[in-house]
N, C-alpha and C positions, 0 to 999 in steps of 0.2 A: 504494500500500500504506500509506504513512504517513498519507495523508489519511483513509483508512478507519479507521485506529487512532485518529486524533485525533477523528474524529466519534464513535466509540464511547466514548472517554474523556469527551468533553463530555456525551454522553447519560447516562453513568453518574453524573457529577457532578450533573447536574440531577435525576436520579431520587433520588439520596441526599439532596440538599437538600430535595426535596419530602417526604421522610419525617421530617425533623427536627421535633421538637415545636415548637408555636407558643410564642412568648414570652408570659409572663404578667406582669401588672403586679406589681411588688414592693410597691406601696403603693396607697392609695386617693387619687385626685385630689380636690381640694376642691370642684370645680364640675362640674355636670351639666346637659345639655340634656334636658328632658322634653317630652312631648306628641307630637303628630303621630303618626307610625307607629313611634316608638321603643320603645313598650311601657312597662311599669311600671318597669323598671329604668333606663330612660333611657340616655344616652350620657355616661359619667363619665370624661372624659379631659382635663380642662382645669385648668391651674395657676392661672389668674386668671379673674376675672369677665369681663374684657374679651375674653379668648379664647372664653369660653363664649358671650357675646353675639354675637360675630362669627360663630360657627358657627350659632347659632340664627337669625341674620338671613337672611331670604329663605326660610326653611322655614315651611310652613304650620302654624299653631297650635302653636308651640313656645315654650318659655320656659326661663330659666336659674334654677337654685336650688342651694343648698349640697347636696353629696352627703350623703344620709341616713346613710351608713355613717360619715362624718366627724362629722356633726352629733350623732349619738346615741352616739358612742364615749364610754365612761366611763373616767375615769382609774383606774389600778389601785388597789385598796384599800390603805390604809395598814396596815402591820404594827404590831401592838402586842405588847409582851412581857409 
């Protein structure tokens, strides 16, 4: 009886965990892998150029570059009174 209840409890926990929303990045990472089969947006999840190069290594027709969202971010305008 207890085994059956434990199995149901574990099943419920896994079902609820599967319904949880996916985590979203709170910021834009500075480096992206582009090319290959990654599409136009690339894979932007690298803190350093070295991490990016390591991920691109061995992938066909890929390269690393600065995340366009980081590159073209403009500073907030200055307020004048």
